[in-house]
DRENTI-851790 format. One record per residue: x, y, z of N, C-alpha, C in turn. Coordinates in steps of 0.02 Angstrom, whole numbers, plus 50000, padded with zeros to 5 digits. Layout:
<recs>
{{X Y Z} {X Y Z} {X Y Z}} ...
</recs>
This chain:
<recs>
{{51043 50486 50971} {51071 50547 51001} {51128 50573 50958}} {{51128 50640 50944} {51179 50669 50901} {51246 50671 50936}} {{51299 50678 50895} {51365 50684 50922} {51397 50619 50940}} {{51370 50563 50916} {51398 50497 50929} {51401 50459 50863}} {{51459 50432 50846} {51464 50394 50784} {51522 50345 50788}} {{51520 50294 50745} {51575 50247 50741} {51635 50282 50710}} {{51693 50270 50739} {51754 50301 50713} {51810 50249 50715}} {{51827 50223 50656} {51877 50169 50655} {51852 50109 50693}} {{51891 50086 50741} {51871 50028 50782} {51837 50049 50847}} {{51820 50115 50853} {51791 50138 50915} {51729 50180 50903}} {{51709 50217 50956} {51650 50260 50953} {51673 50331 50972}} {{51657 50378 50929} {51678 50448 50940} {51620 50488 50969}} {{51636 50527 51021} {51586 50570 51053} {51606 50643 51041}} {{51558 50684 51021} {51572 50755 51009} {51533 50798 51059}} {{51567 50845 51091} {51533 50892 51136} {51574 50957 51139}} {{51544 51010 51163} {51576 51075 51167} {51587 51093 51241}} {{51646 51119 51254} {51664 51137 51323} {51710 51199 51320}} {{51691 51249 51356} {51729 51312 51357} {51740 51340 51287}} {{51689 51334 51245} {51692 51362 51178} {51733 51321 51129}} {{51756 51263 51150} {51796 51220 51106} {51759 51155 51092}} {{51773 51128 51034} {51743 51063 51017} {51791 51007 51036}} {{51764 50957 51072} {51804 50898 51092} {51774 50837 51057}} {{51819 50794 51031} {51796 50735 50994} {51836 50673 51016}} {{51832 50654 51079} {51869 50595 51103} {51838 50531 51075}} {{51880 50481 51067} {51857 50416 51042} {51864 50363 51096}} {{51810 50327 51108} {51811 50270 51154} {51835 50209 51116}} {{51883 50175 51143} {51909 50115 51109} {51868 50053 51126}} {{51806 50055 51106} {51760 49999 51115} {51723 49987 51050}} {{51701 49926 51040} {51667 49908 50977} {51600 49944 50972}} {{51579 49958 50912} {51517 49994 50900} {51458 49946 50902}} {{51442 49920 50961} {51385 49876 50971} {51326 49916 50998}} {{51267 49886 50999} {51208 49921 51025} {51219 49940 51098}} {{51245 49893 51137} {51256 49907 51209} {51308 49962 51219}} {{51361 49960 51179} {51414 50010 51187} {51392 50079 51163}} {{51350 50081 51111} {51323 50145 51088} {51279 50177 51141}} {{51240 50135 51176} {51198 50161 51230} {51242 50186 51287}} {{51297 50150 51300} {51344 50173 51351} {51373 50241 51331}} {{51390 50249 51268} {51418 50313 51244} {51367 50369 51251}} {{51304 50353 51239} {51251 50404 51247} {51247 50426 51320}} {{51249 50378 51366} {51245 50396 51437} {51306 50437 51458}} {{51364 50419 51432} {51425 50455 51450} {51422 50527 51424}} {{51400 50535 51362} {51394 50603 51333} {51345 50645 51374}} {{51288 50615 51393} {51239 50652 51433} {51268 50672 51500}} {{51308 50627 51530} {51339 50642 51595} {51389 50699 51589}} {{51429 50696 51535} {51480 50749 51524} {51445 50817 51515}} {{51394 50819 51473} {51361 50882 51460} {51323 50908 51521}} {{51299 50864 51562} {51267 50885 51625} {51318 50917 51671}} {{51378 50887 51676} {51431 50916 51717} {51454 50983 51690}} {{51458 50989 51624} {51478 51052 51593} {51426 51106 51609}} {{51362 51089 51603} {51309 51137 51616} {51311 51161 51689}} {{51331 51118 51735} {51335 51136 51805} {51401 51168 51824}} {{51446 51173 51774} {51511 51203 51786} {51556 51159 51828}} {{51545 51094 51827} {51583 51048 51869} {51634 51007 51829}} {{51636 51016 51763} {51681 50974 51724} {51753 50999 51729}} {{51801 50954 51725} {51871 50972 51731} {51913 50926 51688}} {{51977 50944 51680} {52023 50901 51642} {52031 50833 51676}} {{52028 50833 51742} {52035 50769 51778} {51976 50724 51762}} {{51915 50753 51760} {51857 50713 51743} {51860 50690 51670}} {{51885 50735 51627} {51892 50717 51557} {51939 50657 51549}} {{51995 50660 51584} {52044 50606 51580} {52016 50541 51608}} {{51973 50546 51659} {51942 50486 51687} {51890 50457 51639}} {{51851 50502 51607} {51799 50479 51560} {51829 50449 51497}} {{51887 50477 51475} {51918 50456 51413} {51992 50441 51425}} {{52006 50386 51461} {52074 50372 51484} {52124 50356 51429}} {{52100 50340 51369} {52146 50321 51315} {52163 50380 51269}} {{52136 50439 51283} {52148 50497 51240} {52215 50530 51255}} {{52236 50572 51209} {52299 50609 51217} {52297 50654 51278}} {{52240 50685 51291} {52233 50729 51349} {52243 50690 51414}} {{52213 50631 51418} {52219 50590 51479} {52291 50570 51491}} {{52326 50552 51438} {52396 50530 51445} {52442 50588 51464}} {{52419 50650 51452} {52459 50709 51469} {52453 50726 51543}} {{52404 50695 51578} {52393 50710 51649} {52393 50646 51690}} {{52444 50605 51685} {52444 50541 51721} {52444 50550 51797}} {{52474 50604 51822} {52477 50613 51895} {52410 50632 51924}} {{52365 50657 51881} {52300 50679 51906} {52246 50626 51898}} {{52263 50573 51864} {52211 50524 51847} {52224 50457 51880}} {{52175 50433 51913} {52178 50365 51939} {52142 50320 51889}} {{52179 50281 51852} {52150 50241 51798} {52101 50189 51825}} {{52042 50188 51795} {51992 50138 51813} {52001 50076 51770}} {{52009 50018 51801} {52019 49957 51760} {51958 49939 51720}} {{51970 49909 51663} {51914 49885 51621} {51890 49818 51648}} {{51833 49797 51621} {51807 49732 51641} {51856 49676 51624}} {{51888 49681 51565} {51937 49630 51545} {51995 49627 51593}} {{52021 49685 51614} {52078 49686 51659} {52061 49653 51726}} {{52001 49666 51751} {51981 49635 51814} {51964 49561 51805}} {{51941 49543 51745} {51928 49472 51730} {51993 49433 51734}} {{52046 49461 51704} {52111 49428 51706} {52136 49421 51778}} {{52124 49473 51818} {52145 49470 51888} {52107 49417 51926}} {{52041 49414 51915} {52000 49365 51950} {52020 49294 51932}} {{52036 49282 51869} {52055 49214 51848} {52118 49191 51884}} {{52161 49237 51903} {52221 49219 51941} {52206 49197 52012}} {{52146 49215 52037} {52129 49199 52106} {52095 49131 52113}} {{52079 49098 52057} {52040 49036 52061} {52083 48974 52045}} {{52149 48981 52053} {52193 48924 52036} {52184 48864 52081}} {{52146 48872 52136} {52134 48815 52181} {52079 48770 52155}} {{52042 48793 52105} {51988 48753 52077} {52015 48700 52030}} {{51973 48652 52014} {51991 48599 51966} {52005 48630 51898}} {{52050 48599 51861} {52069 48625 51795} {52009 48632 51749}} {{51963 48584 51753} {51903 48587 51711} {51859 48647 51727}} {{51853 48662 51791} {51812 48720 51812} {51844 48785 51788}} {{51910 48790 51795} {51946 48850 51772} {51937 48859 51697}} {{51942 48804 51659} {51934 48808 51586} {51863 48832 51568}} {{51813 48807 51604} {51744 48828 51590} {51734 48901 51605}} {{51762 48925 51661} {51755 48995 51679} {51789 49040 51627}} {{51846 49018 51602} {51880 49058 51550} {51837 49064 51488}} {{51805 49009 51468} {51762 49011 51409} {51703 49058 51420}} {{51673 49054 51480} {51615 49097 51495} {51635 49170 51496}} {{51692 49185 51528} {51714 49254 51532} {51732 49282 51463}} {{51754 49239 51418} {51771 49262 51350} {51710 49294 51317}} {{51651 49267 51331} {51589 49296 51305} {51579 49367 51332}} {{51586 49374 51398} {51574 49440 51429} {51628 49490 51408}} {{51689 49467 51401} {51743 49511 51379} {51729 49538 51308}} {{51701 49495 51265} {51685 49517 51197} {51630 49570 51198}} {{51587 49568 51248} {51532 49615 51252} {51551 49680 51287}} {{51586 49675 51345} {51598 49735 51386} {51671 49739 51409}} {{51714 49701 51377} {51783 49696 51401} {51821 49762 51404}} {{51811 49806 51356} {51849 49869 51354} {51816 49925 51393}} {{51760 49912 51424} {51724 49963 51462} {51752 49968 51532}} {{51765 50029 51556} {51787 50037 51626} {51734 50007 51673}} {{51756 49971 51724} {51710 49934 51767} {51660 49980 51801}} {{51680 50043 51813} {51635 50090 51847} {51578 50114 51801}} {{51585 50103 51736} {51535 50128 51688} {51486 50075 51665}} {{51492 50015 51691} {51448 49961 51670} {51387 49960 51716}} {{51328 49965 51686} {51267 49970 51726} {51227 49906 51726}} {{51183 49902 51775} {51138 49844 51783} {51098 49832 51719}} {{51071 49885 51689} {51029 49877 51629} {51068 49845 51572}} {{51133 49862 51566} {51174 49833 51513} {51183 49758 51524}} {{51200 49739 51585} {51210 49668 51601} {51146 49629 51592}} {{51090 49658 51615} {51026 49623 51609} {51007 49615 51536}} {{51017 49667 51497} {51000 49663 51425} {51041 49610 51390}} {{51105 49607 51405} {51148 49557 51373} {51126 49487 51392}} {{51115 49475 51457} {51099 49408 51481} {51030 49384 51459}} {{50985 49432 51444} {50916 49412 51428} {50902 49409 51353}} {{50952 49425 51312} {50940 49427 51239} {50981 49376 51201}} {{51007 49326 51237} {51050 49276 51204} {51012 49212 51187}} {{50950 49207 51211} {50912 49146 51199} {50936 49087 51240}} {{50969 49102 51296} {50995 49049 51339} {50939 49016 51379}} {{50946 48952 51391} {50902 48918 51438} {50922 48939 51509}} {{50875 48932 51555} {50884 48959 51623} {50947 48934 51657}} {{50959 48869 51653} {51017 48840 51688} {51082 48866 51657}} {{51084 48869 51591} {51145 48893 51557} {51156 48967 51573}} {{51102 49005 51573} {51107 49077 51590} {51134 49085 51661}} {{51107 49046 51708} {51131 49051 51777} {51205 49037 51782}} {{51228 48987 51744} {51300 48970 51745} {51342 49026 51714}} {{51317 49056 51661} {51353 49110 51628} {51360 49172 51672}} {{51312 49181 51717} {51314 49239 51761} {51366 49231 51817}} {{51384 49170 51833} {51428 49158 51891} {51495 49194 51885}} {{51536 49182 51832} {51601 49216 51830} {51595 49291 51821}} {{51543 49314 51784} {51534 49386 51776} {51521 49419 51844}} {{51480 49387 51885} {51466 49414 51952} {51529 49417 51994}} {{51571 49366 51988} {51632 49364 52029} {51679 49421 52012}} {{51681 49442 51948} {51723 49498 51929} {51699 49562 51962}} {{51634 49572 51963} {51606 49632 51996} {51614 49628 52072}} {{51610 49567 52100} {51624 49558 52171} {51695 49581 52188}} {{51742 49563 52144} {51812 49583 52154} {51818 49659 52153}} {{51786 49690 52105} {51788 49763 52100} {51757 49797 52161}} {{51703 49767 52186} {51669 49796 52245} {51713 49790 52307}} {{51742 49731 52317} {51783 49721 52377} {51849 49759 52374}} {{51872 49775 52313} {51931 49817 52305} {51913 49891 52308}} {{51848 49905 52319} {51821 49973 52326} {51832 50015 52262}} {{51830 49980 52205} {51834 50015 52140} {51764 50040 52122}} {{51713 50000 52139} {51644 50021 52129} {51609 50024 52196}} {{51561 50070 52202} {51524 50078 52265} {51465 50030 52270}} {{51436 50013 52212} {51380 49966 52210} {51395 49914 52156}} {{51371 49854 52169} {51382 49799 52122} {51321 49791 52077}} {{51324 49810 52014} {51265 49806 51970} {51243 49734 51957}} {{51288 49687 51965} {51271 49617 51952} {51230 49586 52008}} {{51231 49617 52066} {51193 49589 52124} {51118 49587 52111}} {{51094 49633 52070} {51021 49638 52060} {50995 49591 52006}} {{51040 49558 51970} {51018 49512 51918} {50999 49445 51950}} {{50937 49426 51942} {50913 49365 51973} {50923 49304 51928}} {{50937 49248 51959} {50941 49185 51922} {50873 49164 51897}} {{50872 49129 51841} {50810 49101 51817} {50791 49038 51856}} {{50728 49023 51858} {50705 48964 51893} {50720 48901 51852}} {{50751 48853 51884} {50770 48791 51851} {50737 48733 51886}} {{50703 48692 51847} {50672 48633 51875} {50725 48582 51895}} {{50725 48563 51958} {50775 48516 51982} {50761 48446 51955}} {{50813 48415 51928} {50806 48347 51902} {50819 48298 51959}} {{50770 48257 51976} {50779 48210 52032} {50826 48153 52012}} {{50852 48117 52061} {50893 48058 52045} {50854 48009 52001}} {{50890 47976 51957} {50858 47929 51911} {50897 47863 51914}} {{50894 47829 51971} {50936 47769 51980} {50911 47710 51940}} {{50955 47660 51935} {50938 47598 51901} {50918 47545 51952}} {{50880 47496 51929} {50863 47440 51972} {50923 47392 51976}} {{50924 47353 52029} {50979 47305 52037} {50982 47257 51978}} {{50924 47237 51953} {50922 47191 51895} {50954 47225 51834}} {{50942 47290 51825} {50972 47326 51769} {51048 47333 51778}} {{51069 47346 51840} {51140 47350 51855} {51175 47285 51835}} {{51146 47230 51854} {51177 47165 51839} {51179 47152 51764}} {{51126 47173 51729} {51125 47165 51656} {51181 47205 51623}} {{51189 47267 51646} {51241 47311 51619} {51310 47281 51630}} {{51323 47258 51690} {51389 47230 51706} {51402 47166 51666}} {{51351 47125 51657} {51359 47063 51617} {51374 47081 51545}} {{51339 47131 51519} {51350 47152 51449} {51421 47179 51440}} {{51443 47219 51487} {51510 47248 51482} {51564 47194 51486}} {{51553 47145 51528} {51602 47091 51536} {51608 47051 51471}} {{51552 47043 51435} {51553 47005 51372} {51580 47048 51314}} {{51566 47113 51317} {51580 47156 51259} {51646 47193 51261}} {{51672 47205 51322} {51732 47246 51329} {51783 47212 51373}} {{51838 47246 51382} {51891 47221 51427} {51864 47216 51498}} {{51888 47167 51536} {51864 47156 51604} {51871 47217 51649}} {{51921 47259 51635} {51931 47318 51676} {51873 47367 51672}} {{51838 47367 51616} {51780 47410 51608} {51725 47389 51657}} {{51710 47325 51659} {51659 47300 51705} {51680 47311 51778}} {{51745 47302 51792} {51769 47314 51861} {51759 47386 51881}} {{51774 47431 51835} {51766 47503 51849} {51693 47519 51867}} {{51647 47496 51825} {51577 47514 51836} {51547 47476 51895}} {{51570 47415 51908} {51545 47380 51967} {51565 47418 52031}} {{51627 47442 52032} {51649 47480 52091} {51609 47545 52096}} {{51595 47578 52040} {51557 47641 52041} {51487 47629 52068}} {{51454 47575 52045} {51386 47560 52067} {51383 47544 52142}} {{51433 47510 52168} {51427 47483 52236} {51472 47519 52287}} {{51503 47574 52267} {51541 47615 52315} {51509 47683 52325}} {{51471 47706 52275} {51441 47772 52278} {51489 47829 52265}} {{51551 47813 52246} {51600 47865 52232} {51583 47901 52167}} {{51598 47964 52164} {51587 48003 52103} {51635 47978 52049}} {{51615 47983 51984} {51660 47960 51930} {51730 47991 51934}} {{51734 48056 51949} {51799 48088 51952} {51839 48066 52013}} {{51806 48037 52063} {51841 48008 52121} {51866 47938 52105}} {{51826 47901 52068} {51845 47832 52051} {51910 47830 52010}} {{51915 47873 51960} {51974 47871 51917} {52036 47899 51952}} {{52028 47932 52009} {52085 47959 52045} {52106 47913 52103}} {{52072 47857 52112} {52085 47813 52169} {52152 47777 52161}} {{52191 47775 52216} {52255 47740 52217} {52251 47676 52259}} {{52292 47627 52241} {52294 47565 52279} {52314 47577 52352}} {{52356 47626 52363} {52379 47640 52432} {52323 47664 52477}} {{52266 47682 52447} {52209 47706 52486} {52157 47652 52498}} {{52171 47591 52474} {52125 47534 52484} {52153 47491 52541}} {{52111 47477 52589} {52130 47434 52646} {52091 47369 52641}} {{52124 47316 52618} {52090 47252 52610} {52080 47216 52677}} {{52116 47236 52728} {52107 47206 52794} {52045 47234 52829}} {{52036 47299 52820} {51980 47332 52852} {51920 47340 52806}} {{51928 47320 52743} {51875 47327 52692} {51849 47399 52686}} {{51897 47445 52680} {51880 47515 52670} {51924 47545 52616}} {{51903 47600 52590} {51946 47639 52545} {51937 47713 52560}} {{51991 47750 52553} {51989 47821 52568} {51981 47861 52504}} {{51934 47908 52504} {51922 47953 52448} {51950 48021 52467}} {{52000 48044 52429} {52034 48106 52449} {52054 48151 52391}} {{52037 48131 52328} {52055 48174 52272} {52006 48161 52214}} {{52008 48206 52165} {51969 48198 52104} {52015 48210 52044}} {{51994 48186 51986} {52031 48198 51924} {51982 48223 51871}} {{51995 48282 51845} {51953 48310 51792} {51998 48343 51740}} {{51978 48338 51678} {52016 48369 51622} {52089 48350 51624}} {{52104 48289 51644} {52173 48265 51644} {52216 48290 51701}} {{52186 48320 51752} {52224 48348 51807} {52197 48323 51874}} {{52241 48302 51918} {52221 48282 51985} {52215 48343 52030}} {{52165 48342 52074} {52159 48393 52125} {52155 48357 52192}} {{52202 48373 52236} {52206 48339 52301} {52152 48363 52348}} {{52091 48358 52326} {52034 48378 52366} {51971 48350 52333}} {{51922 48331 52372} {51859 48307 52344} {51814 48366 52329}} {{51756 48352 52302} {51708 48405 52284} {51689 48446 52345}} {{51682 48413 52402} {51662 48448 52464} {51721 48465 52508}} {{51783 48451 52482} {51845 48465 52520} {51849 48426 52585}} {{51816 48367 52586} {51818 48324 52645} {51842 48254 52626}} {{51895 48231 52659} {51917 48162 52650} {51867 48116 52685}} {{51850 48060 52652} {51804 48013 52684} {51827 47941 52673}} {{51808 47898 52718} {51823 47826 52712} {51759 47789 52697}} {{51759 47751 52642} {51700 47712 52622} {51707 47640 52647}} {{51656 47615 52679} {51654 47545 52699} {51634 47505 52638}} {{51676 47458 52617} {51664 47421 52556} {51617 47363 52567}} {{51562 47361 52530} {51518 47303 52532} {51549 47248 52488}} {{51518 47191 52487} {51548 47133 52453} {51557 47145 52378}} {{51510 47182 52346} {51515 47193 52274} {51571 47242 52258}} {{51578 47295 52297} {51633 47342 52286} {51700 47309 52298}} {{51703 47267 52350} {51765 47232 52366} {51782 47182 52312}} {{51731 47149 52284} {51742 47101 52230} {51771 47136 52168}} {{51745 47196 52153} {51770 47233 52095} {51844 47250 52103}} {{51864 47272 52163} {51934 47288 52176} {51978 47226 52174}} {{51952 47172 52200} {51990 47109 52201} {52004 47085 52129}} {{51954 47090 52087} {51963 47070 52016} {52010 47118 51980}} {{52009 47181 51999} {52051 47231 51966} {52124 47224 51985}} {{52139 47191 52040} {52209 47185 52063} {52253 47152 52010}} {{52226 47103 51975} {52268 47067 51926} {52289 47111 51867}} {{52256 47168 51859} {52270 47211 51801} {52318 47268 51818}} {{52313 47297 51877} {52352 47358 51891} {52389 47359 51958}} {{52376 47310 52001} {52403 47314 52069} {52479 47318 52070}} {{52511 47279 52027} {52585 47279 52024} {52613 47324 51969}} {{52568 47357 51934} {52590 47396 51876} {52584 47472 51886}} {{52540 47493 51932} {52525 47564 51936} {52505 47584 52007}} {{52511 47648 52023} {52486 47674 52086} {52410 47678 52085}} {{52383 47684 52025} {52311 47696 52018} {52273 47631 52005}} {{52213 47628 52033} {52173 47566 52030} {52147 47553 51960}} {{52116 47603 51930} {52080 47591 51867} {52118 47621 51808}} {{52125 47581 51755} {52159 47602 51694} {52112 47598 51635}} {{52127 47638 51585} {52094 47633 51521} {52124 47573 51485}} {{52085 47522 51471} {52114 47461 51441} {52140 47471 51369}} {{52119 47526 51337} {52142 47539 51269} {52213 47566 51270}} {{52227 47613 51316} {52293 47645 51319} {52338 47612 51371}} {{52308 47572 51416} {52343 47541 51471} {52374 47594 51518}} {{52345 47653 51518} {52363 47706 51565} {52302 47726 51605}} {{52312 47762 51659} {52256 47784 51699} {52208 47826 51657}} {{52145 47829 51679} {52095 47868 51642} {52113 47942 51645}} {{52103 47976 51589} {52118 48048 51586} {52061 48090 51614}} {{52000 48068 51603} {51941 48103 51630} {51885 48053 51635}} {{51829 48074 51664} {51772 48029 51672} {51728 48027 51610}} {{51742 48068 51560} {51697 48074 51502} {51704 48015 51454}} {{51765 47989 51446} {51775 47938 51395} {51739 47873 51410}} {{51731 47856 51475} {51695 47795 51492} {51622 47798 51469}} {{51592 47857 51475} {51523 47865 51453} {51517 47856 51378}} {{51561 47888 51343} {51557 47887 51269} {51572 47818 51241}} {{51622 47783 51267} {51644 47720 51237} {51607 47658 51265}} {{51584 47662 51328} {51558 47602 51360} {51488 47610 51390}} {{51477 47663 51427} {51414 47670 51464} {51355 47681 51416}} {{51358 47732 51375} {51303 47747 51329} {51288 47689 51281}} {{51339 47658 51249} {51325 47602 51204} {51294 47542 51241}} {{51313 47530 51303} {51286 47473 51340} {51212 47483 51355}} {{51193 47542 51378} {51122 47555 51391} {51081 47549 51327}} {{51108 47575 51273} {51072 47571 51209} {51064 47499 51186}} {{51117 47460 51192} {51114 47390 51170} {51064 47349 51211}} {{51056 47366 51275} {51011 47329 51319} {50940 47356 51319}} {{50930 47412 51285} {50863 47442 51283} {50844 47475 51348}} {{50893 47494 51388} {50880 47528 51452} {50878 47603 51439}} {{50829 47637 51469} {50822 47709 51460} {50887 47744 51478}} {{50905 47794 51438} {50970 47827 51447} {50973 47866 51513}} {{51028 47859 51547} {51046 47901 51604} {51119 47921 51596}} {{51139 47973 51631} {51209 47991 51632} {51246 47945 51680}} {{51312 47939 51670} {51352 47894 51710} {51348 47910 51785}} {{51335 47972 51802} {51332 47993 51873} {51277 47956 51910}} {{51228 47927 51873} {51174 47890 51907} {51199 47828 51942}} {{51262 47807 51929} {51289 47751 51968} {51291 47770 52042}} {{51306 47832 52056} {51309 47856 52126} {51238 47858 52157}} {{51190 47882 52119} {51121 47884 52144} {51094 47813 52154}} {{51115 47767 52110} {51093 47698 52116} {51118 47668 52182}} {{51181 47681 52198} {51210 47657 52262} {51169 47685 52320}} {{51153 47749 52319} {51118 47780 52375} {51048 47750 52384}} {{51012 47743 52329} {50943 47719 52334} {50941 47644 52352}} {{50988 47604 52328} {50990 47534 52347} {51002 47527 52422}} {{51046 47568 52449} {51059 47565 52521} {50998 47586 52561}} {{50964 47638 52539} {50906 47662 52576} {50849 47611 52574}} {{50837 47582 52515} {50783 47533 52509} {50797 47469 52546}} {{50861 47456 52560} {50878 47397 52599} {50878 47411 52674}} {{50863 47474 52693} {50856 47490 52763} {50917 47522 52795}} {{50965 47544 52755} {51026 47575 52783} {51009 47639 52820}} {{51046 47654 52873} {51036 47715 52911} {51056 47775 52868}} {{51010 47823 52857} {51026 47881 52815} {51087 47920 52840}} {{51097 47924 52905} {51154 47960 52931} {51220 47926 52912}} {{51220 47860 52915} {51279 47821 52893} {51291 47831 52819}} {{51237 47829 52780} {51243 47837 52707} {51270 47906 52689}} {{51247 47958 52723} {51272 48025 52709} {51347 48029 52720}} {{51371 47994 52771} {51443 47992 52785} {51480 47955 52729}} {{51452 47899 52706} {51484 47860 52653} {51489 47900 52588}} {{51438 47940 52575} {51435 47977 52511} {51471 48044 52514}} {{51491 48064 52574} {51528 48127 52579} {51484 48189 52576}} {{51420 48182 52595} {51377 48240 52596} {51397 48285 52655}} {{51393 48349 52643} {51414 48397 52694} {51365 48401 52752}} {{51304 48378 52740} {51254 48379 52794} {51203 48324 52783}} {{51171 48304 52836} {51118 48255 52832} {51059 48283 52792}} {{51048 48348 52798} {50992 48380 52763} {50999 48372 52688}} {{51060 48374 52662} {51071 48366 52591} {51045 48298 52567}} {{51061 48246 52604} {51038 48179 52585} {50963 48175 52588}} {{50933 48204 52641} {50860 48203 52649} {50826 48239 52591}} {{50855 48296 52569} {50825 48334 52515} {50827 48295 52449}} {{50883 48262 52436} {50893 48228 52372} {50856 48161 52369}} {{50856 48124 52424} {50831 48055 52422} {50769 48043 52466}} {{50732 48097 52480} {50673 48090 52524} {50625 48036 52499}} {{50615 48033 52434} {50568 47984 52405} {50586 47912 52424}} {{50650 47896 52422} {50671 47828 52436} {50674 47814 52512}} {{50687 47866 52551} {50686 47857 52624} {50615 47841 52646}} {{50567 47879 52620} {50496 47866 52637} {50475 47798 52611}} {{50497 47780 52551} {50480 47715 52523} {50506 47658 52565}} {{50568 47665 52589} {50597 47613 52631} {50559 47606 52696}} {{50539 47662 52726} {50501 47659 52789} {50433 47627 52778}} {{50401 47644 52721} {50335 47614 52706} {50341 47539 52698}} {{50394 47516 52666} {50404 47444 52656} {50410 47409 52724}} {{50446 47440 52770} {50455 47410 52836} {50387 47404 52871}} {{50347 47457 52866} {50282 47456 52899} {50236 47404 52868}} {{50238 47398 52802} {50197 47347 52769} {50218 47277 52790}} {{50283 47267 52797} {50307 47201 52818} {50282 47184 52888}} {{50278 47233 52932} {50252 47221 52999} {50179 47199 52996}} {{50140 47234 52953} {50069 47217 52947} {50061 47148 52917}} {{50100 47132 52864} {50094 47066 52833} {50113 47011 52883}} {{50164 47024 52925} {50183 46975 52976} {50126 46964 53026}} {{50090 47018 53042} {50034 47013 53088} {49978 46970 53058}} {{49966 46981 52992} {49913 46942 52959} {49930 46868 52957}} {{49995 46853 52950} {50016 46784 52941} {50019 46746 53007}} {{50015 46784 53063} {50018 46752 53129} {49947 46731 53151}} {{49933 46667 53150} {49865 46642 53166} {49847 46648 53239}} {{49896 46664 53282} {49882 46666 53354} {49842 46728 53373}} {{49837 46780 53326} {49801 46842 53344} {49726 46830 53338}} 
</recs>
């Protein structure tokens, strides 16, 4: 389209109005998406001119950084850019974990680079869809990248800056759900034996507690001795630690009390000699002799090498939690009780995730009844 060209660090639009030539410059990068935006804006301006509806107020709104716009500040309600609203939205999420905030900042940096200088009212669905579909992202990563961008438009919509939210129409890609991949009890014991021989005893204590308590890794490293009750054989889970920061709330924002089985209790009892009189926190990094900074270092230094050394198929450290759940189900534990121990927000969540093992446990019980019948000669 004529009348549009790169000008310095921006895009210049040329049009005629009332017999005069206007050449305002948009302070946005000369990208394919921004050039298309400039084309749409030019077409809109010329349509308004043809209908006799264009005015200095509209000009100042369309080109807020120009000298004309700055000369009429009382007539112009400045429309915030995507970047400005991104910065505002980031201030509203300070209740999230530090790691989540850091991830959202990184994701938003991508969107700001693409559409940051564009007024929020001028960003269209087609632009967002084009950007999200041309990056070569896998479905799950794309879905995650869309989350903070959508929240910025939600903010603009609820502040009544935009009448419609263009991000609402962008659909998530289909992602194949990865089922739990727990370890067998024999594999758990092999791992713990290997860790006890190869590393400091605190490493084995940490993983034994993780396997037999079902606590999330970020919950385990945030556990305090004051939350362990050795008389009642319970421990309270009430915070998480990620990216070196404690958050006084669990993933589901629900405090829960875990009933300690003998293996979890044994792990805590063995750990007492290392940190009980030295620290508020139960588990320490044996290298630094300080509490763990995040849950990632255990995987890198101890978990991954142990599985590799033993020839066990690789899993992420989070499978310690799934292992706890499936061992309980296969031993006949009540699913409702287990959901409470694991901090699930609903019974349905546990049924959805662990249906395979619940059915398997029930089948084993029924087979045992039949085998008992066969073994009884009195029938």
